[in-house]
NUBA-189115 format. One line per field, with one value per residue: residue in three letters; x, y, z of N, C-alpha, C in turn. Coordinates in pm, 1 decimal, always signed. Layout:
// NUBA-189115
code = (ALA,...)
n.px = (X,...)
n.py = (Y,...)
n.pz = (Z,...)
ca.px = (X,...)
ca.py = (Y,...)
ca.pz = (Z,...)
c.px = (X,...)
c.py = (Y,...)
c.pz = (Z,...)
This chain:
// NUBA-189115
code = (UNK,UNK,UNK,UNK,UNK,UNK,UNK,UNK,UNK,UNK,UNK,UNK,UNK,UNK,UNK,UNK,UNK,UNK,UNK,UNK)
n.px = (-664.2,-538.9,-688.3,-615.4,-347.1,-365.4,-482.2,-281.2,-70.6,-184.7,-210.5,+55.8,+156.3,+16.8,+125.8,+390.7,+357.9,+266.6,+489.2,+675.2)
n.py = (-72.4,-34.3,-191.2,-456.3,-446.4,-406.2,-646.0,-817.5,-740.7,-807.4,-1082.2,-1155.8,-1069.5,-1240.7,-1486.1,-1450.2,-1419.5,-1671.2,-1827.3,-1729.4)
n.pz = (-273.9,-32.0,+138.2,+72.8,+141.8,+415.8,+498.7,+422.0,+590.4,+835.4,+810.6,+783.4,+1028.9,+1194.4,+1121.5,+1200.3,+1475.3,+1537.7,+1484.2,+1660.4)
ca.px = (-532.9,-508.3,-752.6,-531.8,-224.5,-400.3,-501.0,-148.9,+4.2,-246.2,-176.5,+199.4,+172.3,-35.9,+223.3,+507.6,+321.1,+256.3,+623.3,+750.2)
ca.py = (-135.5,-28.4,-305.6,-575.2,-428.5,-426.2,-790.3,-880.6,-714.2,-883.4,-1223.0,-1169.7,-1055.3,-1362.5,-1592.5,-1422.7,-1448.0,-1816.8,-1886.1,-1683.8)
ca.pz = (-252.2,+111.2,+203.9,+52.6,+219.1,+556.8,+519.3,+410.0,+713.7,+943.1,+790.9,+812.3,+1174.3,+1255.3,+1095.8,+1283.5,+1614.7,+1551.8,+1483.7,+1776.8)
c.px = (-497.9,-567.9,-665.6,-404.6,-250.9,-413.9,-365.7,-68.1,-51.2,-206.7,-29.4,+222.8,+125.9,+66.7,+345.2,+476.4,+315.2,+394.1,+699.3,+721.2)
c.py = (-136.6,-149.4,-430.1,-565.4,-455.8,-574.9,-860.7,-861.6,-797.9,-1030.9,-1247.7,-1163.3,-1182.7,-1475.4,-1573.5,-1457.6,-1599.2,-1880.7,-1848.5,-1773.0)
c.pz = (-102.5,+182.6,+192.7,+138.1,+367.2,+587.3,+515.1,+538.9,+828.3,+932.5,+826.2,+963.8,+1243.9,+1239.9,+1187.4,+1428.8,+1637.5,+1559.4,+1610.7,+1896.8)
């Protein structure tokens, strides 16, 4: 489960950086 969470956080961070 930690793996999925890590990927989710990375994807979310990427999306936020793209919008900023």
